[in-house]
C-alpha positions as a printed Julia matrix, in Angstrom:
78×3 Matrix{Float64}:
 -16.14    9.05   -5.08
 -14.45    7.38   -2.12
 -13.42    3.73   -1.94
 -11.69    1.86    0.87
  -8.55   -0.1     0.0
  -6.44   -2.61    1.87
  -3.26   -4.11    0.41
  -1.48   -7.2     1.64
   2.09   -8.48    1.86
   4.49   -6.67   -0.49
   1.75   -4.33   -1.74
   1.35   -2.69    1.68
   4.3    -0.42    0.99
   2.15    1.52   -1.49
  -0.38    2.53    1.18
   0.33    4.84    4.07
  -1.63    3.07    6.77
  -1.12    0.99    9.87
  -0.85   -2.72    9.24
  -4.05   -4.04    7.72
  -6.02   -0.8     8.1
  -8.06    0.27    5.07
  -7.23    3.57    3.39
  -9.84    5.81    1.8
  -8.97    6.83   -1.74
 -10.79    9.42   -3.8
 -11.37    8.58   -7.45
 -13.33   10.21  -10.26
 -16.74    8.81  -11.12
 -16.46    5.98  -13.63
 -13.04    4.83  -12.38
 -12.09    1.2   -12.78
  -9.98   -1.07  -10.6
  -6.97   -0.51  -12.88
  -7.32    3.27  -12.36
  -7.19    2.77   -8.59
  -4.09    0.59   -8.8
  -2.31    3.17  -10.97
  -3.32    6.02   -8.67
  -1.78    4.14   -5.74
   1.49    3.88   -7.69
   1.37    0.08   -7.78
   2.71   -1.68  -10.84
  -0.33   -3.51  -12.22
   1.81   -6.61  -12.83
   2.4    -6.9    -9.05
  -1.33   -7.21   -8.3
  -2.22  -10.86   -8.83
  -5.61  -10.96   -7.08
  -8.14   -8.24   -6.41
 -11.39   -8.46   -4.51
 -14.21   -5.96   -4.7
 -16.69   -6.15   -1.83
 -15.5    -9.68   -1.07
 -15.68  -11.02   -4.64
 -12.9   -11.54   -7.17
 -12.62   -8.62   -9.54
 -10.93   -7.9   -12.87
  -8.97   -4.8   -13.82
 -11.8    -3.33  -15.88
 -14.26   -3.67  -13.0
 -16.1    -0.38  -12.43
 -15.88    1.06   -8.92
 -18.65    2.81   -7.01
 -18.87    5.04   -3.97
 -18.21    3.07   -0.78
 -16.68    0.0    -2.44
 -14.16   -2.05   -0.47
 -11.11   -3.25   -2.42
  -8.5    -5.8    -1.29
  -5.3    -6.22   -3.3
  -2.92   -9.2    -3.12
   0.46   -9.92   -4.72
   1.55  -13.35   -5.94
   1.99  -15.59   -2.93
   4.39  -18.51   -2.72
   4.84  -21.02    0.02
   6.71  -24.13    0.65
C-alpha cells in the first residue's frame, strides 16, 4: 500500500523531497505508524507528534492505502 508522508523541522533530513513536499512510501498491508517511522530510518524517540489524515495518531495506529501522515519532532521556542 502507498501512504504519503511529510516530515517537519529536524525530521526532514530523513525524507528525500523538496521542502514540505509529501513523499510516497510503500508499506506492506497491515503496517502501523511505527513501521513507517522505522522504514524511513527515523529514531522513534525523535518523533514527538504524528498526525494521520489530520488527526493525532499513536505509534500502533494502523495505516491504510492513501493515508496522509505528518511527523513532527519536539519543538521548543522562547
